[in-house]
Structures are given as C-alpha cells and as structure tokens.
C-alpha positions in Angstrom: -13.1 -10.0 -60.2 -9.8 -7.7 -60.8 -10.4 -4.2 -58.5 -9.9 -1.4 -60.9 -7.3 1.4 -59.3 -9.9 4.1 -58.3 -11.9 1.1 -56.2 -8.4 0.2 -54.7 -7.3 3.7 -54.0 -10.7 4.7 -52.1 -10.4 2.0 -50.0 -6.5 3.1 -49.2 -7.7 6.4 -48.3 -10.0 4.9 -45.9 -7.3 2.5 -44.5 -4.7 5.5 -44.2 -7.4 8.2 -42.2 -8.1 5.1 -40.1 -4.8 4.7 -39.2 -3.8 8.3 -38.8 -7.0 9.6 -36.7 -7.2 6.1 -34.6 -10.6 5.6 -35.6 -12.8 2.7 -37.1 -12.1 1.8 -40.7 -16.1 1.2 -41.1 -16.7 4.6 -39.9 -14.4 6.1 -42.3 -16.4 4.1 -45.4 -19.6 5.1 -43.7 -18.8 8.7 -43.9 -17.7 8.3 -47.7 -21.1 6.4 -48.4 -23.0 9.8 -47.0 -20.8 12.0 -49.2 -21.6 10.3 -52.2 -25.1 10.2 -51.1 -25.2 13.8 -50.7 -23.5 14.1 -54.0 -25.9 11.9 -55.9 -29.0 14.0 -54.5 -27.6 17.0 -55.9 -27.6 15.1 -59.2 -31.2 13.3 -59.1 -32.6 15.6 -57.1 -32.8 16.2 -53.3 -36.3 14.8 -53.0 -34.6 11.5 -54.3 -34.0 9.0 -51.3 -30.7 7.6 -52.5 -28.7 4.7 -50.8 -24.9 4.8 -51.4 -23.0 1.6 -50.8 -19.2 0.9 -50.6 -18.1 -3.0 -50.6 -15.6 -3.1 -47.7 -13.8 -5.9 -49.4 -13.7 -4.8 -53.4 -14.2 -0.8 -53.2 -17.4 -1.0 -55.8 -19.7 1.6 -55.3 -23.2 0.9 -55.8 -26.0 3.5 -55.8 -29.8 3.0 -55.4 -32.8 5.1 -55.2 -35.8 3.7 -52.5 -39.2 3.9 -54.1 -42.3 3.3 -51.7 -44.9 1.1 -53.2 -48.6 3.2 -53.4 -51.7 2.8 -55.3 -51.4 5.9 -57.2 -48.0 7.6 -58.1 -48.0 11.4 -57.1 -44.2 11.7 -57.1 -42.3 9.6 -59.5 -39.1 10.3 -58.1 -40.1 8.7 -54.8 -43.1 6.5 -55.2 -44.0 3.6 -57.4 -47.5 1.9 -57.8 -48.1 -1.6 -56.9 -48.5 -3.1 -60.6 -44.8 -1.9 -61.6 -43.6 -3.0 -58.0 -44.8 -6.5 -58.4 -43.2 -7.1 -61.9 -39.8 -6.1 -60.1 -40.9 -8.2 -56.9 -43.7 -10.3 -57.0 -44.1 -10.1 -53.0 -44.2 -6.1 -52.8 -47.3 -4.7 -50.8 -48.4 -1.3 -50.4 -46.2 0.6 -47.8 -42.8 -1.4 -49.0 -39.8 0.0 -50.4 -38.4 -1.2 -53.9 -34.6 -0.4 -54.4 -34.2 0.7 -58.0 -30.1 0.9 -59.0 -28.8 3.9 -60.2 -26.1 4.4 -62.6 -22.9 5.8 -61.6 -22.2 9.5 -61.4 -19.2 11.5 -62.0 -18.3 14.2 -59.1 -17.9 17.8 -60.5 -15.8 20.2 -58.8 -18.6 21.7 -56.7 -19.9 17.7 -55.8 -16.4 16.8 -55.1 -15.9 19.5 -52.4 -19.3 19.1 -50.4 -18.3 15.5 -50.7 -15.2 15.8 -49.2 -16.5 18.4 -46.4 -19.0 15.9 -45.5 -16.5 13.2 -45.0 -13.9 15.7 -43.1 -16.8 16.2 -40.8 -17.8 12.9 -39.9 -14.1 12.0 -39.4 -14.0 14.7 -37.0 -17.1 13.6 -34.9 -15.7 10.2 -34.9 -12.1 11.4 -33.7 -14.2 13.5 -31.0 -16.0 10.6 -29.9 -13.1 8.4 -29.7 -11.0 10.8 -27.8 -14.2 11.4 -25.4 -14.4 7.6 -25.1 -11.0 6.9 -24.2 -10.3 9.4 -21.4 -13.8 9.4 -19.6 -13.0 6.1 -18.0 -9.3 7.6 -17.2 -10.4 10.3 -14.8 -8.2 10.2 -11.5 -5.3 8.5 -13.5 -1.6 10.2 -13.5 -0.8 10.8 -17.2 2.4 12.1 -19.0 2.6 14.2 -21.9 4.5 17.0 -23.3 4.2 20.9 -23.7 2.5 21.8 -27.3 2.1 25.2 -26.3 1.4 27.7 -23.7 -1.7 30.5 -23.9 -2.0 33.1 -21.1 -0.4 31.0 -18.6 -2.8 28.0 -19.5 -0.6 24.5 -20.7 -1.7 22.7 -23.5 -0.5 19.0 -23.5 0.0 16.6 -26.1 -0.9 13.1 -24.9 -0.3 11.2 -27.8 -3.6 10.0 -28.8 -5.5 13.6 -27.9 -4.8 17.2 -26.2 -5.4 18.4 -22.6 -5.2 21.6 -21.0 -3.9 22.2 -17.7 -5.1 25.8 -16.5 -3.1 28.0 -14.9 -5.0 27.8 -11.7 -4.5 23.7 -11.7 -0.4 24.7 -11.8 2.1 24.4 -8.8 2.6 28.0 -7.9 6.1 29.6 -9.2 6.3 26.7 -11.6 6.8 27.5 -15.7 6.7 25.0 -18.5 8.2 25.7 -22.0 7.7 24.2 -25.5 8.6 20.7 -25.7 8.8 20.0 -21.8 7.7 17.1 -20.1 4.7 17.2 -17.9 3.1 14.9 -15.4 -0.2 15.7 -13.8 -3.8 14.4 -13.1 -6.6 13.8 -15.3 -9.4 15.2 -12.7 -12.0 16.3 -15.5 -13.6 15.3 -18.9 -16.5 17.2 -20.6 -18.1 17.2 -23.8 -18.2 20.7 -25.4 -18.7 22.7 -28.6 -15.5 22.6 -30.0 -14.8 18.9 -29.1 -14.1 17.0 -25.9 -11.8 18.7 -23.3 -9.5 17.1 -21.0 -8.6 19.0 -17.9 -5.6 18.2 -16.5 -4.3 19.3 -12.5 -1.1 18.9 -10.5 -2.7 20.9 -7.3 -5.4 18.0 -7.0 -4.9 16.1 -3.5 -5.4 13.2 -5.3 -2.3 13.9 -7.7 -0.3 13.5 -4.3 -2.0 10.3 -3.6 -1.1 9.0 -7.1 2.1 9.9 -6.7 2.6 8.2 -3.3 1.4 5.0 -5.3 3.7 5.1 -8.1 6.7 5.5 -5.4 5.6 3.3 -2.6 4.5 -0.2 -3.7 2.5 -1.0 -1.0 0.0 1.5 -1.8 -0.1 0.3 -4.8 -0.5 -3.6 -3.6 -3.2 -2.2 -0.9 -1.2 -3.0 1.7 -1.3 0.5 2.9 -4.0 2.9 2.3 -4.2 6.5 1.7 -7.1 7.5 3.6 -7.1 11.5 3.3 -4.8 14.4 1.6 -4.6 18.2 2.1 -2.6 20.3 0.1 -1.6 23.8 -0.1 0.3 23.8 -3.7 4.0 24.3 -3.6 4.0 24.8 -0.1 2.9 22.1 2.5 0.7 19.2 2.4 -0.6 16.4 4.9 -1.3 12.9 4.2 -3.1 10.3 6.2 -2.4 7.0 5.7 -2.9 3.5 7.7 -1.2 0.0 7.3 -3.7 -3.0 6.7 -1.0 -4.9 7.6 0.1 -4.6 11.5 4.0 -5.5 10.8 4.4 -2.9 8.5 5.1 0.5 9.4 2.6 2.9 7.2 4.7 5.9 7.7 8.2 4.8 7.6 7.0 2.8 4.4 6.0 6.1 2.5 9.4 8.1 4.0 11.5 5.3 2.6 15.0 4.3 2.9 16.6 7.6 4.0 13.5 9.4 2.6 13.9 8.3 -0.7 10.5 7.7 -1.7 9.0 10.9 -0.1 11.8 12.6 -1.7 10.5 11.2 -5.5 7.3 12.9 -4.6 8.7 16.3 -3.0 10.9 16.6 -6.7 7.6 16.3 -8.7 6.1 18.9 -6.2 8.3 21.3 -6.6 9.9 21.4 -2.9 6.5 20.9 -1.3 7.0 20.1 2.5 4.9 16.5 3.4 4.0 15.6 7.0 3.1 11.9 6.5 0.7 11.0 9.4 -0.6 7.8 10.8 -4.7 7.8 10.2 -6.7 6.5 13.5 -10.2 5.7 13.8 -10.8 7.8 17.0 -11.0 10.9 15.8 -9.2 12.6 18.5 -6.0 10.6 18.1 -6.3 11.4 14.4 -6.5 15.2 15.0 -3.8 15.2 17.4 -1.7 13.2 15.2 -2.6 15.9 12.1 -1.4 18.9 14.1 2.2 17.6 14.2 4.7 18.6 14.9 2.8 20.8 17.5 2.6 18.9 20.8 -1.2 18.5 22.5 -2.1 18.9 26.1 -5.8 18.2 25.9 -8.6 18.0 23.4 -12.6 18.5 23.8 -14.9 17.1 21.1 -18.6 18.4 19.8 -19.5 15.6 17.7 -22.4 17.1 16.4 -21.3 20.0 15.4 -17.7 18.5 14.2 -15.9 20.9 16.1 -12.8 20.2 18.2 -10.8 22.4 21.0 -7.3 21.9 20.9 -5.4 22.7 24.1 -1.3 23.1 23.4 1.4 24.5 25.7 1.9 28.3 25.3 4.9 27.7 23.7 3.5 25.4 21.7 0.8 27.8 19.8 2.7 29.6 17.1 3.8 25.4 16.0 0.4 24.3 15.9 -1.4 27.1 14.1 2.0 27.6 11.4 2.5 30.0 9.5 -0.5 32.2 8.7 -2.7 29.7 9.9 -1.1 26.8 7.4 -0.7 23.6 10.0 -4.0 24.1 11.5 -5.4 24.8 8.3 -4.6 21.6 6.6 -5.3 19.6 9.9 -8.6 20.8 9.5 -9.2 19.7 5.6 -7.5 16.4 6.6 -9.7 15.2 9.4 -13.0 17.2 8.1 -13.5 19.0 11.7 -13.3 22.4 13.0 -10.4 22.8 14.7 -10.2 25.4 17.6 -6.5 26.2 18.9 -6.0 27.7 22.7 -3.3 27.7 25.1 -3.0 26.2 28.3 -3.5 30.1 30.0 -6.6 30.6 28.0 -8.2 27.1 28.8 -7.4 28.0 32.6 -9.2 31.3 32.1 -11.8 29.8 30.1 -12.6 27.7 32.7 -12.2 29.8 35.7 -14.9 32.0 33.4 -17.2 29.2 33.5 -16.8 28.3 36.9 -17.7 31.9 37.9 -20.7 31.7 35.9 -21.7 28.5 37.3 -21.3 29.9 41.0 -23.4 32.7 39.9 -26.4 31.3 38.2 -26.6 28.9 41.5 -26.3 32.1 44.0 -29.1 33.8 42.4 -31.3 30.5 41.1 -31.3 28.9 44.9 -30.8 32.2 47.0 -27.3 30.8 48.2 -24.2 32.2 49.5 -20.9 32.0 47.2 -19.5 29.0 49.1 -22.6 27.2 48.6 -22.3 28.1 44.9 -19.3 27.1 44.4 -19.3 23.8 46.3 -22.0 22.6 43.8 -20.0 24.2 40.5 -16.8 22.4 41.9 -18.9 19.2 42.0 -19.7 19.4 38.4 -22.9 20.6 38.1 -23.9 23.1 35.5 -27.4 23.9 35.3 -30.1 24.3 37.9 -32.2 21.3 36.0 -29.4 18.8 37.0 -29.6 19.7 40.6 -33.7 19.6 40.5 -33.7 16.3 38.8 -30.4 14.4 40.5 -30.7 11.8 43.1 -30.8 13.5 46.5 -28.0 11.4 47.6 -25.9 12.8 45.5 -26.0 16.5 46.7 -26.4 15.1 50.1 -22.6 13.4 49.9 -20.5 16.9 49.2 -18.9 17.5 52.0 -20.4 20.0 54.6 -24.1 19.1 53.2 -26.7 16.8 55.0 -29.9 15.3 53.9 -32.2 18.4 54.9 -29.5 20.4 53.0 -30.2 18.6 49.9 -33.5 18.7 50.0 -33.8 22.2 50.7 -31.2 22.7 47.6 -33.9 20.5 45.4 -36.7 22.4 46.5 -35.5 25.8 45.3 -34.2 24.6 42.3 -37.6 23.0 41.4 -39.4 26.3 42.6 -36.9 28.5 40.3 -37.8 26.4 37.4 -41.3 26.2 38.2 -41.1 30.2 38.0 -39.1 30.2 34.8 -41.5 27.9 33.1 -44.3 30.2 34.0 -42.5 33.0 32.4 -41.6 31.2 29.4 -45.2 30.1 29.2 -46.7 33.9 29.1 -44.0 34.9 26.6 -45.4 31.9 24.3 -48.7 32.8 24.7 -48.0 36.8 23.8 -46.1 35.4 20.6 -49.1 33.3 19.6 -47.3 30.1 19.7 -50.1 27.3 19.5 -51.3 25.1 22.0 -51.1 22.3 19.9 -47.4 21.9 20.0 -47.6 20.8 23.5 -49.0 17.4 21.9 -45.5 16.9 20.0 -43.6 14.6 22.0 -40.4 16.5 23.3 -41.4 20.1 22.4 -40.9 21.9 25.6 -42.1 25.6 26.8 -38.3 26.7 25.7 -38.7 25.4 22.5 -41.9 26.5 21.7 -40.4 30.1 22.8 -37.6 29.3 20.4 -40.1 28.6 17.6 -42.0 31.6 18.3 -39.1 33.9 17.7 -38.4 32.4 14.1 -42.3 32.5 13.4 -43.1 29.1 13.6 -46.3 29.2 15.3 -48.1 26.1 14.6 -47.8 22.1 14.3 -47.5 22.6 10.6 -44.6 25.2 10.6 -42.7 22.9 12.5 -43.9 19.8 10.4 -42.3 21.4 7.4 -38.5 22.0 8.8 -36.1 20.0 8.6 -33.1 18.8 10.9 -30.9 21.7 9.5 -33.5 24.4 10.5 -34.0 23.2 13.7 -30.4 22.4 15.0 -28.4 24.5 12.1 -25.6 23.4 9.9 -21.8 23.1 9.0 -20.7 24.7 5.3 -17.2 24.1 4.2 -15.8 26.0 1.9 -11.8 26.1 0.9 -10.8 24.6 4.3 -12.7 27.6 5.9 -15.8 26.2 8.4 -18.7 28.5 8.8 -21.3 27.4 11.2 -25.2 28.6 10.6 -27.4 28.7 13.6 -30.9 27.2 13.5 -33.7 27.6 16.1 -32.7 25.4 18.7 -29.0 26.4 18.9 -29.3 28.0 22.4 -30.8 24.9 23.4 -29.2 21.6 23.9 -31.0 19.8 21.2 -29.0 17.3 19.4 -29.6 16.3 15.4 -31.4 13.1 16.6 -34.1 14.6 18.9 -34.6 17.0 16.4 -35.3 14.6 13.6 -37.5 12.9 16.4 -39.5 15.9 17.4 -40.2 16.9 13.4 -41.6 13.3 12.6 -43.6 13.5 15.6 -45.1 16.9 14.2 -45.7 15.1 10.9 -47.7 12.5 13.0 -49.6 14.9 14.8 -50.5 17.1 11.7 -51.9 14.3 10.0 -49.1 14.4 7.4 -47.9 10.8 8.0 -49.2 7.9 10.2 -47.6 6.9 13.0 -44.9 3.9 13.0 -46.7 0.8 13.7 -44.4 -0.5 16.8 -45.2 2.8 18.4 -49.0 2.1 18.8 -48.8 -0.7 21.5 -46.5 1.0 24.0 -49.6 3.0 25.4 -51.4 -0.2 25.9 -51.1 -3.0 28.3 -49.9 -6.3 27.5 -53.7 -7.5 26.8 -53.7 -4.9 24.3 -50.8 -6.3 22.3 -52.0 -9.7 22.3 -55.6 -8.3 21.1 -53.6 -6.9 18.3 -51.4 -9.9 17.3 -54.7 -12.2 17.5 -56.7 -10.1 14.9 -53.9 -9.7 13.0 -53.4 -13.4 12.5 -57.2 -13.8 11.9 
C-alpha cells in the first residue's frame, strides 16, 4: 500500500518536532490526534464523542464516533438502540459503545488554527515534563552552561537541554557575567511553576565547593577521602573538613595537591576565595580546635547539652581566633555545629577567680564559717552546699587542717541550710498554688515545683503537656548565629534526658499513658516477679 504525500508529511513533521524538542515521537502524534478530534467535534457537534487515530507507520488518519448502546435513543449523536447495535455487532449489550467510522474532514482556516494551538500546547507541556524529569534527579550536581542573558543581576544559563537561573544572591560577590560567558554552578533546586519547571543554580552553596574538590581530588571522587563539612563566606573565606578512610593517605595533603595545584584550581573557580582545609575528628573538642586554625588554643570547656564550647586562647592569639569581623570563629561554628565562645587566658583566669570568690562567699554564708574554711572548701572543688551535705565524710576530713569532728559539723550545718532552704521553697510553692500531686512525679524536686509555678504550670496535667524543650530550652541556628532559648528549668541543673523522664512520669501519674511493664516489678520482691511470670505463663 502506497503512502500518500500528505500522510508521509504528517509523520515527517512529528519526527522533526520530536527531535527538536527532545520529546517522544508518540507524544507528538497523540497531540496531533487530540487536535484532529477537536476539529472534528467542531464539524460534527461538540456533544459527539469523536476519536481520531493516526497510524504511526503509515500516517493514515481514521475518524470514529462512539455511540452508547441504549434501549431508547434520545440523542442520535451519542446513542444507538440495541437492535441497530446488534446489526453491527451481534455481541453488543446495553451500556457498550459502538464505534462508527466517520468520513475524513477538510480543515478550514479556523479549525486548522485551533488544531495548531492544541498541538503547540501539548508539545510545550511534554517539553516541560521532560525538562523537569531530567533535572529533578540531578540536584546536587555541578553543571556547565553558557550565559544566555542577564536580567537585574540574575544570570539565565543555557544548559543545552534546558534553561536555568542563577539568582544574584547565589552568585559570588563582585563577580559578573556577560552574554556568551561559560559558567559552572551547582543545581540546588528544581521546582514546578506556572511558567514551567525552574532550575535554580548556585555558586555560593557549600556543596558547590565540596563538588569542586571531588572533581579536582581523585581520592574524594573514589571515596577514599570524605568531605565531612563545609562552611563558606562566599568570595572571601571557607573551611572544609576532610577525613581519610585509608590511614596511609593524608587527607589535607591530598586536597592541597602538589605545590597547591589542586586547591588552587578550586580557589580560581571561586574567585580567589581563601580555603582552610581541616582534618575532621570524631572528638568534638579536637575538631573545634582544628577548625579554629590558624589560631592556637590553650584550653576548651564543652557543654554537650547546649552544644556550646568555651575556647581559651593566649592573649596575642585572640584577634587571630576571632578573625576579621568575627569571620574565623563564625565559620568554625558553622563547620562544627557548635556555638563557640572565645576568651583570653587573662579573661578566663579572672572568671575562675570570680567563681572561686562566689563559692567561698556561698560557703561562708550557708555554713557560718570564716573565709579560710570557705576558701579551703572551694579549693578542693566543692561547688554547692548539696555536694558538701551528701559527699562521703572522709573526703571532707581528708582536707588539710580538717578532722572527723570538723567534717561532721560542716555536713550538719550544710544539711541544716538545705532543710531551711527546702522549707522556704515549699512555702513559696504553696503561695503560687502549685499542686501537692506534683510530688508523686518521680524526679520532681521542690525547687522544680517553684520553677514550674513561675511559668504557670501548677498541676500534673500541665507538666505532662510539656515537651523537653519547654523545660530545658533549645538552641536555634540562623545564618551561623546561635540563639539560646531558655526553658522552665534553665536555672536548675536538669539534663534533657532527665526532663524527658520527668515528663513521661507525669503522663503516667496523670493517667495519659500506662507505666512501662519493666518498671512494675521494681517495687516488688523477687517473689512478686516470680508470681508475675507464673501468671503470664499460665
């Protein structure tokens, strides 16, 4: 069977559009079928259910209309009675559809214009879907493109099979691009929007630097060296933490390269951004000390609950540790995820002296002793009256100049002070209206009840409805700045684990949940446990 010129031309057009738009040929043919159906409906009536089919091999167009089999015909354009239907198909039943061939139609100017719009719309939608599907799986990949145009500082990039945009705030400061320039950037987001899929590029994203190192350092690409963290001040300075899985390979040396060749290639791409390559360590203190390079650190004090660390540096190293406009410490904080407080040795000595004086004064007032005794207790490392009251008496007696009688007297006075303080707190708790039932909650002290009262938490139900963050506070990070939000127990020595245990105990007392099964036998003897086991077995 010979294929007519018109039919052959139709298939050639479909092939050409599919190649140009990089979409499937069948999508173009389906769009043409929809266009022909729309034109046929305008010819035979919009209520007519017309089906158009293009043979993908010959290009032959076949038109049909679907008629539903009914008992009594009310609309001859869409229905056919059962008798006529069985003349055409003896197996026809009520509710079936019969296909009736239609003669070919000649497209008028308006019909042809309408068909063209349908095809263009369908092809555009297919092109958008193809572009989204192609780039959605490439997020986190570095791509090369050509600058197509620059609009209000935003760079539109031609990636070959689609367009992308690199917004002004995602470009390195002071760098500019012109039409035709080549640009390398990271695909960090792909979104569906009304005007089609939008591919967003970034040259300031920390991952961009990590990917550049992977391209320049074969050991990173092969997985021998791993990039653990990156912190950047785009265009100015950056820190990258690396670790080697092979003890014979130095991760820092591999990233620097022979005479700095590898790191220099990355620096040039990032417009001269200075890069500190730091060995990563699982030990937080060691990692933070490394991250503060080139400054030297004398001492660190970690607060793991708050993820905060105090770093002591020599006086002459302070400006180096902080960096220009706080850049060094800010990048170190971003790299490690810890809030870093930097102080000099002189400031730390002054603070320790202040704490020593405060503890001495506390012991003098609480125990009614002279300054010498208070200083001796503070020197031995005692920080609170509670420690003195409950520590083993021999520890106090072993202090030079003390004996058993002195230790006994100090502990008696400490206990007397704590009892008086407990009475005061209980009176304050009663004045606030805090429920006595809170004493049934394991782990809750009178001081905690007063703190709860100050925050308006007066009952077991109020405590049960809290989250751990409400009690111990939480840390929030934005743009490298760390904000510490206080909780109800922030002034008390309560860890997050303790707070969670107290909340769960309050929910058990309130009847919201049942006590864990393993906790039940703890108050019983061995016989009770045995009975419980026998009942379970029975």
